[in-house]
MIKOLMI-942657 format. One record per residue: chain; residue in three letters; x, y negated, z negated of N, C-alpha, C in turn. Coordinates in steps of 0.1 Angstrom, whole numbers. Layout:
A, ALA, X, Y, Z, X, Y, Z, X, Y, Z
...
This chain:
A, MET, 9, 12, 0, 0, 0, 0, 9, -12, 0
A, ASN, 6, -22, 9, 13, -34, 10, 10, -43, -2
A, PRO, 20, -50, -8, 17, -59, -19, 9, -71, -14
A, ALA, 1, -77, -24, -7, -88, -20, 3, -100, -16
A, PRO, -1, -108, -6, 8, -119, -2, 9, -129, -14
A, ALA, 21, -135, -15, 23, -145, -25, 14, -157, -23
A, ILE, 9, -163, -33, 1, -175, -32, 10, -187, -29
A, PRO, 8, -195, -18, 17, -206, -15, 17, -216, -27
A, ILE, 29, -221, -29, 31, -231, -40, 37, -244, -35
A, GLY, 39, -245, -22, 45, -258, -17, 34, -268, -14
A, THR, 38, -281, -14, 28, -292, -12, 25, -293, 3
A, HIS, 33, -287, 12, 31, -288, 26, 22, -277, 31
A, ASP, 19, -267, 23, 9, -257, 27, -4, -264, 30
A, PRO, -11, -262, 41, -23, -270, 44, -34, -269, 34
A, VAL, -36, -258, 28, -47, -257, 18, -43, -265, 5
A, ASN, -30, -263, 1, -25, -270, -11, -26, -285, -8
A, ALA, -22, -289, 4, -22, -304, 7, -36, -309, 6
A, GLN, -46, -302, 11, -60, -306, 10, -64, -308, -4
A, ILE, -60, -299, -13, -64, -300, -27, -57, -311, -33
A, LEU, -44, -312, -31, -36, -323, -38, -40, -337, -34
A, ALA, -44, -338, -21, -48, -352, -16, -59, -357, -24
A, VAL, -67, -348, -31, -78, -352, -39, -74, -352, -54
A, SER, -68, -340, -58, -66, -338, -72, -55, -347, -79
A, GLU, -46, -353, -71, -36, -362, -77, -43, -374, -83
A, ASP, -52, -381, -76, -57, -393, -82, -70, -398, -77
A, ARG, -78, -389, -71, -91, -393, -66, -103, -389, -75
A, ILE, -101, -382, -86, -111, -379, -96, -111, -389, -107
A, ALA, -118, -400, -104, -117, -412, -113, -127, -410, -125
A, GLY, -122, -415, -136, -130, -415, -148, -132, -401, -154
A, PHE, -142, -399, -162, -145, -386, -168, -155, -379, -159
A, ASN, -152, -366, -156, -161, -358, -148, -164, -345, -156
A, ARG, -177, -341, -157, -180, -329, -165, -175, -316, -158
A, THR, -174, -317, -145, -169, -305, -137, -158, -310, -127
A, PRO, -147, -313, -131, -136, -318, -122, -132, -308, -111
A, ILE, -131, -296, -115, -127, -286, -105, -137, -285, -93
A, ALA, -150, -285, -97, -161, -285, -87, -160, -298, -78
A, GLU, -157, -309, -84, -155, -322, -77, -143, -321, -67
A, ILE, -132, -316, -72, -121, -314, -63, -125, -305, -51
A, ALA, -132, -294, -54, -136, -285, -43, -145, -293, -33
A, ARG, -155, -301, -38, -164, -308, -30, -157, -318, -21
A, LEU, -148, -325, -26, -141, -336, -19, -130, -330, -9
A, SER, -124, -319, -13, -113, -314, -5, -119, -304, 6
A, GLY, -131, -299, 4, -136, -289, 13, -130, -275, 11
A, VAL, -123, -273, -1, -118, -260, -4, -126, -253, -15
A, PRO, -130, -241, -13, -139, -234, -23, -133, -235, -37
A, ALA, -141, -236, -48, -137, -238, -61, -127, -226, -66
A, PRO, -131, -213, -63, -121, -203, -67, -107, -204, -61
A, THR, -107, -209, -49, -93, -212, -43, -87, -224, -49
A, VAL, -94, -234, -52, -88, -246, -60, -82, -241, -73
A, ILE, -89, -233, -80, -84, -228, -93, -72, -219, -91
A, GLU, -72, -210, -81, -61, -201, -78, -48, -209, -74
A, ARG, -50, -219, -66, -39, -227, -61, -33, -236, -72
A, ILE, -42, -243, -79, -37, -252, -90, -29, -243, -100
A, ARG, -35, -232, -104, -28, -223, -113, -14, -219, -108
A, ALA, -14, -215, -96, -1, -210, -90, 9, -222, -89
A, MET, 5, -234, -85, 14, -245, -85, 18, -249, -99
A, LEU, 10, -248, -108, 13, -252, -122, 23, -242, -128
A, GLN, 21, -229, -125, 30, -219, -130, 44, -220, -124
A, ALA, 44, -224, -111, 57, -225, -104, 64, -238, -107
A, GLY, 57, -248, -113, 63, -261, -116, 61, -271, -105
A, THR, 55, -268, -94, 51, -277, -83, 43, -288, -90
A, ILE, 33, -284, -97, 25, -293, -105, 31, -294, -119
A, ARG, 34, -306, -124, 41, -307, -136, 31, -306, -148
A, ARG, 20, -312, -147, 9, -311, -157, -4, -314, -151
A, VAL, -15, -309, -158, -28, -312, -154, -35, -317, -167
A, ARG, -41, -329, -165, -47, -336, -177, -56, -347, -173
A, GLN, -64, -350, -183, -73, -362, -181, -65, -374, -186
A, THR, -63, -384, -178, -55, -396, -182, -64, -406, -188
A, LEU, -58, -415, -195, -65, -426, -202, -59, -439, -197
A, VAL, -67, -450, -198, -62, -463, -196, -56, -467, -210
A, ALA, -44, -462, -212, -38, -463, -225, -35, -477, -230
A, ASN, -34, -486, -221, -32, -500, -225, -44, -506, -232
A, ASP, -56, -500, -230, -68, -504, -237, -70, -496, -250
A, LEU, -61, -487, -253, -62, -479, -265, -51, -482, -275
A, ALA, -39, -487, -270, -28, -489, -279, -20, -500, -272
A, PRO, -15, -510, -279, -7, -521, -273, 5, -514, -266
A, GLY, 7, -519, -253, 18, -513, -245, 26, -523, -238
A, ALA, 37, -519, -233, 46, -527, -225, 55, -519, -216
A, LEU, 60, -525, -205, 71, -520, -198, 83, -526, -206
A, VAL, 93, -518, -209, 105, -522, -216, 118, -520, -208
A, ALA, 125, -531, -207, 138, -530, -200, 149, -530, -212
A, TRP, 158, -521, -211, 168, -519, -222, 182, -522, -216
A, ASN, 189, -531, -223, 203, -534, -220, 212, -525, -229
A, VAL, 217, -515, -223, 225, -505, -231, 239, -504, -224
A, PRO, 250, -503, -232, 263, -501, -227, 263, -489, -217
A, ALA, 270, -490, -206, 270, -480, -196, 273, -466, -202
A, GLU, 282, -465, -211, 286, -452, -216, 276, -446, -226
A, LYS, 265, -454, -229, 255, -449, -238, 242, -447, -231
A, VAL, 241, -449, -218, 228, -449, -211, 223, -434, -211
A, GLU, 231, -424, -208, 226, -411, -208, 221, -406, -221
A, ALA, 228, -409, -232, 224, -405, -245, 211, -413, -249
A, ALA, 210, -425, -245, 198, -433, -248, 186, -427, -240
A, PHE, 188, -424, -228, 178, -417, -220, 172, -405, -227
A, GLU, 182, -396, -231, 177, -384, -238, 170, -387, -251
A, TYR, 174, -397, -259, 167, -400, -271, 153, -405, -268
A, LEU, 152, -414, -259, 139, -420, -257, 129, -410, -251
A, PHE, 134, -401, -243, 126, -391, -237, 122, -380, -247
A, ARG, 132, -375, -254, 129, -363, -262, 125, -366, -277
A, ASP, 129, -378, -282, 127, -380, -296, 118, -391, -300
A, ASP, 113, -399, -290, 104, -410, -293, 90, -406, -286
A, PRO, 80, -402, -294, 67, -398, -288, 60, -410, -282
A, PHE, 64, -422, -284, 56, -434, -279, 62, -440, -266
A, SER, 74, -435, -262, 80, -438, -249, 75, -429, -239
A, GLY, 69, -434, -228, 64, -425, -217, 73, -423, -206
A, HIS, 72, -431, -195, 81, -431, -184, 95, -435, -189
A, VAL, 105, -428, -186, 119, -431, -189, 127, -430, -176
A, VAL, 132, -442, -171, 138, -442, -158, 151, -450, -159
A, VAL, 162, -445, -152, 174, -453, -150, 172, -460, -137
A, ARG, 174, -474, -137, 172, -482, -125, 185, -490, -122
A, SER, 186, -493, -109, 197, -501, -104, 192, -510, -93
A, THR, 200, -520, -89, 196, -529, -78, 207, -528, -68
A, ASP, 204, -532, -55, 213, -532, -44, 225, -542, -46
A, GLN, 223, -552, -54, 233, -562, -57, 231, -567, -71
A, GLU, 241, -573, -77, 240, -579, -90, 230, -591, -89
A, THR, 220, -591, -98, 210, -601, -98, 205, -602, -112
A, ALA, 195, -611, -114, 189, -613, -127, 184, -600, -132
A, GLY, 188, -596, -144, 183, -584, -150, 190, -571, -146
A, SER, 201, -572, -138, 208, -560, -133, 214, -553, -145
A, GLN, 217, -560, -156, 223, -554, -167, 213, -545, -175
A, TYR, 201, -546, -172, 191, -537, -178, 189, -524, -170
A, LYS, 197, -514, -174, 197, -502, -166, 187, -491, -169
A, LEU, 181, -492, -181, 172, -482, -186, 158, -489, -188
A, TRP, 148, -482, -183, 135, -488, -183, 125, -477, -189
A, THR, 116, -481, -197, 106, -472, -203, 93, -479, -203
A, THR, 82, -471, -205, 70, -476, -209, 69, -473, -224
A, LEU, 62, -481, -231, 60, -480, -246, 46, -483, -250
A, LYS, 40, -474, -257, 27, -476, -263, 28, -474, -278
A, VAL, 24, -483, -286, 24, -482, -301, 10, -482, -306
A, PRO, 5, -472, -313, -9, -471, -318, -13, -484, -325
A, GLN, -26, -486, -324, -32, -498, -330, -28, -499, -345
A, GLY, -25, -512, -348, -21, -515, -362, -6, -515, -364
A, PHE, 1, -511, -354, 16, -510, -356, 22, -520, -346
A, SER, 35, -524, -349, 41, -535, -341, 50, -529, -331
A, MET, 48, -534, -318, 57, -530, -307, 71, -535, -309
A, ALA, 72, -547, -314, 85, -553, -316, 93, -546, -327
A, LYS, 87, -542, -338, 93, -535, -348, 98, -521, -343
A, HIS, 89, -515, -335, 92, -501, -330, 104, -503, -320
A, ALA, 104, -513, -312, 115, -515, -302, 128, -518, -310
A, ASP, 127, -526, -320, 139, -529, -328, 145, -516, -334
A, PHE, 136, -507, -339, 141, -494, -344, 148, -486, -333
A, LEU, 141, -485, -321, 147, -478, -310, 161, -484, -306
A, LEU, 161, -497, -305, 174, -503, -301, 185, -499, -310
A, ARG, 183, -499, -323, 193, -494, -333, 197, -480, -330
A, GLN, 187, -471, -327, 190, -457, -325, 198, -455, -313
A, ILE, 196, -462, -302, 203, -460, -290, 216, -468, -288
A, GLY, 218, -477, -298, 230, -486, -297, 230, -496, -286
A, GLY, 218, -501, -283, 217, -511, -272, 220, -525, -276
A, HIS, 222, -534, -266, 224, -548, -268, 211, -556, -270
A, ALA, 202, -553, -262, 189, -561, -262, 178, -553, -254
A, TYR, 166, -558, -256, 155, -552, -248, 146, -564, -244
A, LYS, 137, -561, -234, 127, -571, -230, 114, -564, -229
A, LEU, 104, -568, -238, 91, -563, -237, 83, -571, -227
A, MET, 76, -563, -218, 68, -570, -208, 54, -564, -208
A, PRO, 45, -568, -217, 31, -562, -217, 24, -566, -204
A, ALA, 15, -557, -201, 6, -560, -189, -5, -570, -193
A, LYS, -6, -580, -185, -18, -589, -187, -30, -585, -178
A, GLY, -27, -577, -168, -37, -572, -159, -32, -561, -150
A, ILE, -41, -552, -147, -37, -540, -138, -45, -541, -125
A, PHE, -38, -540, -114, -44, -541, -101, -44, -528, -93
A, ALA, -35, -519, -96, -35, -506, -90, -29, -496, -100
A, LEU, -35, -484, -100, -30, -474, -110, -36, -460, -105
A, GLY, -27, -453, -98, -31, -440, -93, -20, -434, -84
A, VAL, -14, -423, -89, -2, -417, -82, -7, -406, -73
A, GLY, -8, -408, -60, -12, -397, -51, -1, -396, -40
A, HIS, 9, -388, -43, 21, -388, -34, 17, -381, -21
A, VAL, 9, -370, -21, 6, -362, -9, -2, -371, 1
A, ARG, -12, -378, -4, -20, -386, 5, -13, -398, 10
A, ARG, -2, -402, 3, 6, -414, 7, 17, -411, 17
A, ARG, 19, -398, 20, 31, -395, 28, 31, -402, 42
A, GLU, 20, -403, 48, 19, -408, 62, 13, -422, 63
A, ILE, 13, -429, 52, 7, -443, 52, 15, -452, 60
A, PRO, 9, -459, 70, 17, -468, 79, 20, -481, 71
A, PHE, 31, -488, 75, 34, -500, 70, 22, -510, 70
A, GLY, 20, -517, 59, 9, -527, 59, -5, -522, 57
A, SER, -7, -508, 55, -20, -503, 53, -25, -508, 40
A, LYS, -38, -514, 41, -43, -520, 28, -59, -519, 29
A, GLY, -65, -520, 17, -79, -520, 17, -85, -533, 22
A, GLU, -98, -532, 26, -104, -544, 32, -106, -555, 21
A, ALA, -109, -550, 9, -113, -560, -2, -100, -562, -11
A, LEU, -100, -574, -17, -90, -576, -27, -91, -567, -38
A, ALA, -80, -563, -44, -80, -554, -56, -86, -562, -68
A, GLU, -94, -555, -76, -99, -561, -88, -89, -559, -99
A, MET, -88, -569, -108, -79, -568, -119, -86, -563, -131
A, HIS, -80, -552, -137, -85, -547, -150, -78, -555, -161
A, GLU, -85, -563, -168, -79, -571, -179, -77, -562, -191
A, ILE, -65, -563, -197, -62, -555, -209, -70, -560, -221
A, ALA, -77, -551, -228, -85, -555, -240, -85, -542, -248
A, VAL, -78, -543, -259, -76, -531, -268, -90, -528, -274
A, GLN, -95, -515, -273, -107, -511, -278, -106, -504, -292
A, GLN, -115, -507, -300, -115, -501, -314, -124, -488, -313
A, LEU, -118, -477, -318, -125, -464, -318, -128, -460, -332
A, ASN, -139, -453, -334, -142, -446, -347, -135, -433, -348
A, GLU, -137, -426, -359, -130, -413, -361, -135, -403, -351
A, LEU, -148, -402, -349, -153, -392, -339, -147, -395, -325
A, GLU, -147, -407, -321, -142, -411, -308, -127, -407, -306
A, TRP, -119, -409, -317, -105, -405, -317, -104, -390, -316
A, ARG, -112, -382, -323, -112, -368, -322, -114, -363, -308
A, VAL, -125, -368, -302, -128, -364, -288, -117, -369, -278
A, LEU, -112, -381, -280, -102, -386, -271, -89, -378, -272
A, THR, -85, -374, -284, -73, -366, -286, -74, -352, -279
A, ALA, -86, -346, -280, -88, -333, -274, -89, -335, -259
A, LEU, -95, -346, -254, -97, -349, -240, -84, -350, -233
A, LYS, -74, -357, -239, -62, -361, -232, -51, -350, -231
A, ARG, -52, -340, -240, -42, -330, -241, -41, -322, -227
A, GLU, -28, -320, -222, -27, -314, -209, -32, -299, -210
A, PHE, -37, -294, -199, -42, -281, -198, -32, -270, -197
A, THR, -33, -259, -204, -24, -248, -202, -29, -240, -190
A, LEU, -20, -231, -186, -24, -223, -174, -37, -215, -176
A, ASP, -38, -210, -188, -50, -201, -191, -63, -210, -191
A, GLU, -62, -223, -193, -74, -231, -194, -79, -235, -181
A, ILE, -71, -234, -170, -75, -239, -157, -87, -230, -152
A, GLY, -99, -236, -150, -110, -229, -146, -122, -238, -144
A, GLU, -133, -233, -140, -145, -243, -138, -150, -249, -150
A, ASP, -149, -242, -161, -154, -247, -174, -142, -252, -182
A, LEU, -139, -265, -181, -127, -270, -187, -129, -276, -201
A, TRP, -141, -280, -204, -143, -288, -216, -149, -281, -228
A, ALA, -154, -269, -226, -160, -262, -238, -150, -260, -249
A, GLY, -138, -256, -245, -127, -254, -255, -123, -267, -261
A, ARG, -123, -278, -254, -119, -291, -259, -130, -296, -269
A, ALA, -142, -293, -266, -153, -297, -276, -151, -289, -289
A, LYS, -148, -277, -288, -145, -269, -300, -133, -274, -308
A, GLU, -123, -278, -300, -111, -284, -306, -114, -297, -314
A, ALA, -123, -305, -308, -128, -317, -315, -138, -315, -325
A, ASP, -142, -302, -327, -152, -298, -337, -166, -306, -335
A, VAL, -170, -306, -322, -183, -312, -319, -190, -303, -309
A, PRO, -203, -303, -308, -210, -296, -298, -207, -301, -284
A, LEU, -208, -293, -274, -204, -297, -260, -212, -309, -256
A, ASP, -225, -310, -259, -232, -322, -254, -228, -334, -261
A, VAL, -223, -333, -274, -218, -345, -281, -205, -349, -274
A, PHE, -196, -339, -272, -183, -342, -265, -186, -350, -252
A, PHE, -195, -345, -244, -198, -352, -231, -203, -366, -234
A, GLU, -212, -368, -243, -218, -381, -246, -207, -391, -250
A, VAL, -198, -386, -259, -187, -395, -263, -177, -398, -252
A, ALA, -174, -388, -244, -164, -390, -233, -170, -399, -223
A, GLU, -183, -398, -220, -189, -406, -210, -191, -421, -215
A, ASP, -193, -422, -228, -194, -436, -233, -180, -442, -232
A, LEU, -169, -435, -236, -156, -440, -234, -153, -444, -220
A, ASN, -158, -436, -211, -156, -438, -196, -163, -452, -193
A, ARG, -175, -454, -198, -182, -466, -195, -174, -478, -200
A, ARG, -167, -476, -211, -160, -487, -218, -146, -489, -211
A, GLY, -143, -481, -201, -131, -484, -193, -118, -478, -198
A, VAL, -119, -469, -208, -106, -464, -214, -102, -451, -208
A, VAL, -110, -444, -200, -107, -432, -193, -102, -434, -179
A, GLY, -91, -428, -176, -84, -430, -163, -89, -421, -153
A, ARG, -83, -410, -151, -86, -400, -140, -82, -386, -144
A, PHE, -89, -377, -139, -84, -363, -140, -74, -361, -129
A, SER, -62, -355, -133, -51, -355, -123, -42, -343, -125
A, THR, -37, -338, -113, -27, -328, -112, -14, -336, -109
A, PHE, -5, -337, -118, 8, -345, -116, 18, -336, -110
A, LEU, 24, -340, -99, 34, -333, -92, 48, -336, -98
A, GLU, 57, -326, -97, 71, -328, -100, 76, -335, -88
A, HIS, 78, -348, -88, 80, -356, -76, 94, -360, -73
A, VAL, 103, -360, -83, 117, -364, -80, 126, -351, -79
A, LYS, 125, -342, -89, 132, -330, -88, 127, -321, -77
A, ALA, 136, -312, -72, 131, -302, -62, 122, -292, -69
A, ASN, 111, -289, -63, 102, -279, -69, 106, -265, -65
A, ALA, 98, -255, -70, 101, -241, -67, 101, -237, -52
A, ALA, 94, -246, -44, 93, -243, -30, 105, -250, -23
A, GLY, 114, -257, -31, 125, -263, -25, 122, -277, -19
A, GLU, 110, -283, -23, 106, -296, -18, 109, -307, -28
A, ARG, 111, -319, -23, 111, -331, -31, 99, -339, -26
A, VAL, 89, -340, -34, 77, -347, -30, 81, -362, -27
A, THR, 90, -368, -34, 95, -381, -31, 109, -382, -36
A, ARG, 117, -391, -31, 131, -392, -35, 133, -406, -41
A, PHE, 126, -416, -37, 128, -430, -41, 117, -436, -48
A, ASN, 119, -441, -60, 110, -447, -69, 114, -461, -70
A, ALA, 106, -470, -64, 110, -484, -63, 101, -493, -72
A, LEU, 107, -501, -81, 99, -511, -88, 101, -524, -81
A, PHE, 90, -529, -75, 91, -542, -68, 88, -553, -78
A, HIS, 96, -564, -76, 94, -576, -84, 91, -588, -75
A, TRP, 81, -596, -79, 78, -609, -72, 76, -620, -82
A, ALA, 81, -631, -80, 79, -643, -88, 70, -653, -80
A, VAL, 58, -655, -85, 49, -664, -78, 46, -676, -87
A, PRO, 41, -687, -82, 39, -699, -91, 30, -696, -102
A, PRO, 32, -702, -114, 22, -700, -125, 8, -704, -120
A, GLY, -1, -697, -124, -15, -699, -119, -19, -691, -107
A, ARG, -9, -685, -100, -12, -677, -88, -10, -662, -91
A, GLN, -8, -658, -103, -6, -644, -106, -18, -636, -102
A, LEU, -30, -640, -105, -42, -633, -102, -43, -631, -87
A, ASP, -41, -642, -79, -42, -642, -65, -32, -632, -59
A, ALA, -20, -633, -64, -9, -624, -58, -12, -609, -62
A, GLY, -15, -607, -74, -18, -593, -78, -29, -587, -71
A, ARG, -40, -594, -68, -51, -589, -60, -47, -586, -46
A, GLU, -37, -593, -41, -33, -590, -27, -23, -578, -27
A, VAL, -14, -578, -37, -5, -566, -37, -12, -553, -40
A, GLY, -22, -554, -49, -29, -542, -53, -38, -536, -42
A, ARG, -40, -543, -31, -47, -538, -19, -40, -528, -11
A, PHE, -26, -528, -12, -18, -520, -4, -18, -506, -8
A, HIS, -21, -497, 1, -23, -482, -2, -10, -476, -7
A, ILE, 1, -481, -4, 14, -475, -8, 16, -477, -23
A, MET, 10, -487, -29, 12, -490, -43, 6, -480, -53
A, THR, 14, -474, -61, 8, -465, -71, 5, -472, -84
A, HIS, 12, -483, -86, 10, -492, -98, 12, -506, -93
A, ALA, 4, -515, -99, 6, -530, -97, 1, -537, -109
A, TYR, 9, -546, -114, 6, -552, -127, 10, -567, -127
A, TRP, 3, -575, -135, 7, -588, -139, 15, -586, -152
A, ARG, 28, -589, -151, 37, -588, -163, 46, -600, -162
A, GLU, 49, -607, -173, 58, -618, -173, 72, -614, -177
A, GLY, 82, -615, -167, 95, -611, -169, 104, -621, -176
A, GLY, 100, -633, -176, 108, -644, -183, 121, -647, -176
A, PRO, 129, -655, -182, 142, -659, -176, 151, -648, -173
A, GLU, 150, -637, -181, 159, -626, -179, 158, -620, -166
A, PHE, 146, -621, -160, 143, -615, -147, 138, -626, -137
A, ASN, 144, -638, -138, 140, -648, -128, 126, -652, -128
A, HIS, 119, -650, -139, 105, -654, -141, 96, -646, -131
A, VAL, 99, -634, -129, 91, -624, -122, 77, -623, -130
A, ASN, 66, -622, -122, 53, -621, -129, 44, -611, -122
A, ILE, 48, -606, -111, 40, -595, -104, 50, -583, -102
A, MET, 46, -571, -107, 54, -559, -105, 46, -548, -100
A, GLY, 52, -539, -92, 45, -528, -87, 55, -517, -84
A, VAL, 49, -505, -83, 58, -493, -80, 53, -486, -67
A, ALA, 62, -482, -59, 59, -474, -47, 70, -463, -46
A, HIS, 66, -452, -40, 75, -440, -39, 76, -437, -24
A, GLY, 87, -430, -21, 89, -425, -7, 101, -416, -6
A, THR, 101, -408, 4, 112, -399, 6, 124, -405, 13
A, ASP, 122, -417, 19, 133, -424, 26, 134, -439, 21
A, LYS, 146, -443, 18, 147, -456, 12, 143, -467, 22
A, GLU, 147, -466, 35, 143, -476, 44, 128, -477, 46
A, THR, 121, -466, 45, 107, -466, 46, 101, -474, 35
A, VAL, 106, -471, 23, 101, -479, 11, 103, -494, 13
A, LYS, 115, -497, 18, 118, -511, 20, 109, -517, 31
A, GLY, 105, -509, 41, 96, -513, 51, 82, -517, 46
A, HIS, 78, -508, 36, 65, -511, 30, 65, -524, 22
A, LYS, 76, -526, 15, 77, -539, 7, 78, -551, 17
A, ALA, 85, -550, 28, 86, -561, 37, 72, -564, 43
A, ALA, 63, -554, 45, 50, -557, 50, 42, -565, 39
A, ILE, 44, -561, 27, 37, -568, 16, 42, -583, 15
A, ASP, 55, -585, 16, 61, -598, 16, 55, -607, 27
A, VAL, 54, -601, 39, 48, -609, 50, 34, -613, 47
A, HIS, 26, -603, 42, 12, -606, 39, 11, -617, 28
A, LEU, 19, -616, 18, 18, -627, 7, 21, -641, 14
A, ALA, 31, -641, 23, 33, -654, 29, 21, -659, 38
A, GLU, 15, -649, 45, 4, -652, 54, -8, -656, 45
A, ALA, -9, -651, 33, -20, -655, 24, -18, -668, 17
A, GLY, -6, -674, 19, -3, -687, 13, 1, -686, -1
A, ILE, 7, -675, -5, 12, -673, -19, 27, -674, -18
A, PRO, 33, -685, -23, 48, -687, -23, 54, -676, -33
A, VAL, 66, -671, -28, 74, -662, -37, 87, -668, -38
A, SER, 91, -672, -50, 104, -679, -52, 115, -669, -54
A, TYR, 112, -656, -58, 122, -646, -60, 115, -633, -58
A, THR, 123, -623, -53, 118, -609, -52, 130, -600, -52
A, ASN, 127, -588, -56, 138, -578, -58, 132, -564, -58
A, ILE, 141, -554, -57, 137, -540, -59, 147, -534, -69
A, PHE, 141, -528, -80, 149, -520, -89, 146, -505, -86
A, TRP, 156, -499, -81, 155, -485, -76, 156, -475, -88
A, GLY, 147, -465, -88, 148, -455, -98, 157, -444, -95
A, GLY, 165, -440, -105, 174, -428, -104, 168, -417, -112
A, ARG, 175, -413, -122, 170, -402, -131, 157, -407, -137
A, SER, 147, -398, -138, 135, -402, -145, 128, -390, -151
A, GLU, 121, -392, -161, 113, -382, -168, 100, -389, -172
A, ILE, 89, -382, -172, 76, -388, -176, 69, -379, -186
A, LYS, 64, -385, -196, 55, -377, -205, 44, -387, -210
A, PRO, 33, -381, -214, 23, -390, -220, 27, -396, -233
A, SER, 24, -408, -236, 27, -415, -249, 17, -411, -259
A, GLU, 21, -409, -271, 11, -407, -282, 5, -421, -285
A, ILE, -8, -421, -288, -15, -433, -290, -24, -433, -302
A, ALA, -25, -422, -309, -33, -421, -321, -26, -427, -333
A, PRO, -32, -435, -341, -26, -440, -354, -20, -429, -363
A, GLN, -28, -418, -364, -23, -407, -373, -10, -401, -367
A, ALA, -8, -401, -354, 5, -396, -348, 16, -405, -352
A, TYR, 14, -418, -353, 25, -428, -357, 29, -425, -371
A, ARG, 19, -424, -380, 22, -422, -394, 30, -409, -396
A, ALA, 26, -398, -388, 33, -385, -389, 47, -387, -384
A, TRP, 49, -394, -373, 63, -396, -368, 71, -404, -378
A, ALA, 66, -414, -384, 74, -422, -393, 79, -414, -405
A, GLU, 71, -405, -409, 75, -396, -420, 87, -387, -416
A, THR, 86, -382, -403, 97, -373, -398, 110, -381, -397
A, VAL, 110, -394, -394, 122, -401, -393, 126, -409, -405
A, GLY, 119, -407, -416, 122, -413, -429, 119, -428, -430
A, ILE, 108, -432, -423, 104, -446, -424, 91, -447, -431
A, ASP, 89, -457, -439, 77, -460, -445, 68, -467, -434
A, TRP, 57, -460, -430, 49, -465, -419, 44, -478, -421
A, ARG, 42, -482, -434, 36, -495, -437, 46, -506, -433
A, ALA, 58, -503, -433, 68, -513, -428, 68, -516, -413
A, MET, 61, -507, -406, 60, -508, -391, 47, -514, -387
A, THR, 39, -519, -396, 26, -524, -392, 27, -538, -386
A, ALA, 17, -541, -378, 18, -554, -371, 15, -566, -380
């Protein structure tokens, strides 16, 4: 008897590509049956969707499967640039990735030439649970990694947020939506104990054995609530704008088990526009389909007063630069002056979800020997 053929695990397999073009970032908000919705939108039967996602997750093509949150609305957050001596960058990277539960994306970045902010080689996202101080936490981290300085850049608004590498592979230069991007204004939401219980269960990444059509029954049990209550709370949180998307995250920089690199270049674009034009510029930048993230952040004098930032990915550096050039032309045509612009290229990177629950911060403080009360805002 011939053995059963191996299930394809590469992103270029036609069926996998159909699934991933939907499952990476098109299941917005909370969905009671996300697998069924992926099947509906992709045209792939649900049993095959389950089989392929499980196979890709087991092989590491998919890095994690989880319900994302708009974490900036749940915990004060910022993009952080760290000025660390060159000989300490690798150790600092390891510490922030492995030992700080509140640092999410950890990326080593460089520029094509020395410019404002070039000395900031290490970049992270940081979320600190409600009631605690981002500055105090960053001060603690700076001491741990032996850095010179850091720059906190909280988001004032979000214009684009959704990483879909497979569907972005063939996007032509200048491809953009017909309408201006809407800005999601950051407003930290207050949650009660029940809501935190549901949210904590909701956001935990799915194990291989959990991938199936009925994803939420086990999470309701984990939150110690009936399934209908779990749905009611999750849908209310969704209406309040704190639930992101259901997503299958690809291993996008490292080679996966199929020998592919989904992307090679992670580019952080910087634009400085006149004060008062940040909303206009962000809504234009956020229209472009290549943008996985677009934010209004104030970089200050350390970064030549940059105030619009965004991320794009690609397998070819010149292609990524071509996409940015198209955005630059569009901003000029839209009458938005840009006094300074740059690209900070990503090198080594790791990504993990940041802890956002207050109880997680108190537990962490105990493990590192800090009185959590000293870290309050």
